[in-house]
N, C-alpha and C positions, 0 to 999 in steps of 0.2 A: 033836581035831584037832591034828596036830604043828605048831609054829610054827617061822618061819624061824630059823635060827641067828643070823642078822644083824640080827634086830629083835625087840623085845617084842611087837609086833603080828602079828596073823594076816595082815594086808595093809596096805599103805600105798597110798592113793589119792591122786593128784595132780589137781587142778582149779583152774580159774580162780576168782577170788574174787566174781564177780558174785552177786546173789540166785539167779537161775535156774541157774548152773552149780552153786552149793552145793546148791540143792534137788535137782539131779540126782544129785550125789555122794552126798548123804544117802539118796536112794532106793536107789542101788546098795549103800550100806553096810547098810541095812536088809535088802535081799534077801539079801545074803551072809550076815548075821548070822542071820537065820532059816533058811537052807539049811544052815548048818554049826553051828547050836546054841551059839552064842556071844554074848557081849554085843556091842552095837554099838561100844562104846568100846574094843572089842579090835581094832577096824579103824581105822587112822588116816586123817585127811583133812588134806593138806597142800595149803595154798593157794599157787598159783604165779603171780605177775604176768606177763602175757604183753605183747609189743609191741603187740598188737592193741588191749588194754585201755587203752594209754597214748596212742594215736593217735585223737584225737576230733575233729580240726579238718579232716578231709578224707575222701573215700570210701577204703574199704580198697583199692579197686581201682587207686586211685593210688599207695598206699603199698606195695603188695608182695603182695596177695591174701589169701586166707583162711588161708594158713599162719601168718600173724601172731598167730593165736589159738591155735597149738599148739607152735610152735618151743620155747619155753623148758620147757614141759611135756615135750615128747619128749626134749629134753636131759637132763632129770631122769631119765627112764625109762632112757636109754641109760647113765646114770651110776649107775644102781642105787640112785638116792636115793628112788624110789617104784616100786612094783610094777605098778601099772595106772594109766591116765588115763582119766578120765570126760569124754566130750564129747558137745555136740550134733552128731549125725552129719552135718548140713548144713553145719557149718563145717569139715568134714575135706577136705584136698586129696586129690586122686587119687592122687598118688604119695607114699607114707610113707618115712621114713628106713629105710635097710638094717637089717634085725633086728626092725623093728616091725611091727605088723599090727592091724587091728581084729579082735579075736578073738571078740567077742561083743556081742549087742544085747538090751536089754530088750524086752519087747513094745511095739510101737509105739503111740503116742497118735495122737489125731486129726490128719490131715495138713493140714487146711484152714487158711486164712488168715481172719482177721477183720478187719473194717472198724470203726474207731474214730473217733467224731467227737462233739463237743458241739453241733454245728450242723446236722447232717443225719442222717437215718435210714440211708441208703444211699448208695453212691458215685453213683448216678444222680440223687440229690437234691442234690448239692453245686451251688452256683450257678457260672456261668460264670467262670473265672479263679480259682476257690478254689484254696488251696495245699495240697497232699498231700505230707507228709513221710514218707520212706523211705529206709533205707540200703541196701535191696535193689535191685539192677538189675533182677532178675527182676520184683518188684512195680512199680518205676517203669514198665518197658516195658509191662506189662499195663495199668496205668492209662492211660498214653498211647495204648495200643491202643483202649480202650474210651472214654476221654473225652480227646481231644487238646486240648480246650479249657482244661484244668486245668493250673496251674503245679505241677510235681513237683520237690521239692527234697531234698537229702540230709538225713537226720535220724539222727544218730548217738547212741549212748548205751545202757545198758541198759534193760529194760522201764520200770521206774519212772521213769528220766529221760526216756524219750519221752512218757509219760504225763503228766509235770509240764510239759513243753514244750508239750503239747497244751493243758493247762489255762491254760498262760500266754499262749496266743495266737500261739505261733510257726509253728503250721499249723492248717488248718481240719479236717484228718483224717489219720489214719496208718493203717497195716496192720502187723498183728503175726500170729505164728503161734499158733493156738488151742492148741497142745500147751503152749507156754511159759505161757501165761495159767493154764492148768489147774493146771500144775506149781507155780505160785506163788499159787494161791488166789484169781487175779485175774479169773476167767472172767466175772464181772459187768460188767467194763470194755468187754467186747464189744458194739458197737452192733449189728452184724449179722455173721452167718457168710457168707463169700463162697462161691459155688458154685464146685465143682471145674471145671466147663466153662469158667468165665471166668478162674479163678485156680488152675490147676494148681500143685502144690506144688514147692519146691526139691527136688533129689535128697537124701534122707536125712531130710527134715523130719519132725519127731515122733518120731524114733528116738534114744535114748540109746544112744551107741557106747562100747565099752570097749577101749582099746589097750592092749597088752602087749607084752613081748618074746617073740618066736616060740620061743626055745629055753628059756623059762621054764615047764618043765613043771608045776611045783608049783603056780604061779598059774593056768595054764590049767585044771588040774584042779579047782581051787578055783571058778573062774568056770563050769564046765560046767553046774551044776545051776540057774543063774539065766539061762541063755543061751536066747533064744527062736527057734526054728528058722525059722518063717514070715518073721519081720522079717529074719533074716540072709539069706534067699533074695532077698526083695525088695530089700534093700540091695545084695547083689551085683549085681543086675540093673541097679539104678539107677547104681551107681557104674562099672560096665562101660560104660553109655551115655555117662556124662560122660568117661570116660577116652578113649573112641574120638573124641569131640569134641574133646579137649584142652582141656575146659572148666575155667574157673575163675570167680572172682567178677567178672572183667572181662566176662563173657558173660552176658546173660539166657538161662538153661536152665532148663526145667522137666522133671521126670520122676517118675512114679509107677508103682510095680509092686504088684500084689495078688496074694497066694497063696491059692488056693481048693483045698484039698485038694493033689492032685498036678499042678493046672494054674496056670500063671502068666500074668497079663494085665499088659500095660505100656503106658503112654502116655507120649510124649516130645514136647518142643515146643523149638524155638529162636526167639528174637525179635531183632530189631535193637533197639538201646537206645531209639529213638524210637517203638517200636511199629508202624513203618509196614509192616514185612514179617515173616510168621510162617510156619514151617514146622512141620508135625505129623505124627506116625506112631504106629503102635500095632503090637504083637505079642501073639501068644498061643501058648503052648507048655507043654511038660513043664518042672516045676521043675528037673529034672536039667540043663536047658538055659539055666539062668538067665543066665550069664555070656555065653553065645553070643547069647542073643536080645537082650540089652542092647547089647552091642557092635555087633550088626548094625543095630540101630535107630539107634545113634550114627552109624555109617558111612553110612548112608543119608541123614541129615539133613545131614551135613557135605558129602556130595557135591551135595545139592540146593541148599544154601546157596551154595556156590561158595567160590573161595579169598578173596574179600574179606568174606564175610559176619562173620567174626570179628575183624576189624580194622577195618572201616569203622564210623566213629562219626557 
């Protein structure tokens, strides 16, 4: 395989430096090395510190949104300092910088959330007034919807930090994505897996997304063998749903698409942050209509929620 004239490596991967982000980057590197018959160390991994990694004292929704986890990495992509960026797809804003795109996804992991507690077996078993820590407005709203008697507080930090905070008694329970625990070899930490009916996932949850320059045909060709078609179609649906809602991490939104052959099934939900009001919708159709189905579902919920739904707190 011919290498870039500007680099001694086959490809340069940009990633955040958290244990989970690195686990995802190493997974992409291993898949690429296997696909192209090269050694893993022929593919470089460059750690890039993002603004989101440095803001730990307040919710991201107050600091500028989920783009804080991608800004510096995307700047490196546009400056040709890296060839691809590896992301947790649920961290990606709906609008990307000109010239960049999510061009490939690995096969999606389990999309479910897990409940983690040292004091209770399930969310229902937590005592009145117990503290649940979460950085996700979606999870916070879903908890409040089911258990308005609980105290829900913002819980920032990487997976290991949140587990440590739980051990130190800063909260009685928390929730995390099962996919992330699996990638870190920490699945044993899950006290219970939460049912999708009660805890539908964030858009993109469980999917590793790969961002690249749209005009970089060499890199796009190198990525093609590891790209998973069904995950791409599902994510196109979910991201079209999010875009139609003008969604961001300031709004509790859930969306989940499943591809079964040539059939696509989608379920979407919007919630008020306090869980007091919820709107849901579903779509089914041909995979060729993925973008249209997701956008149509988003427009429906936006209309049903009304003009104040996404601004009222």
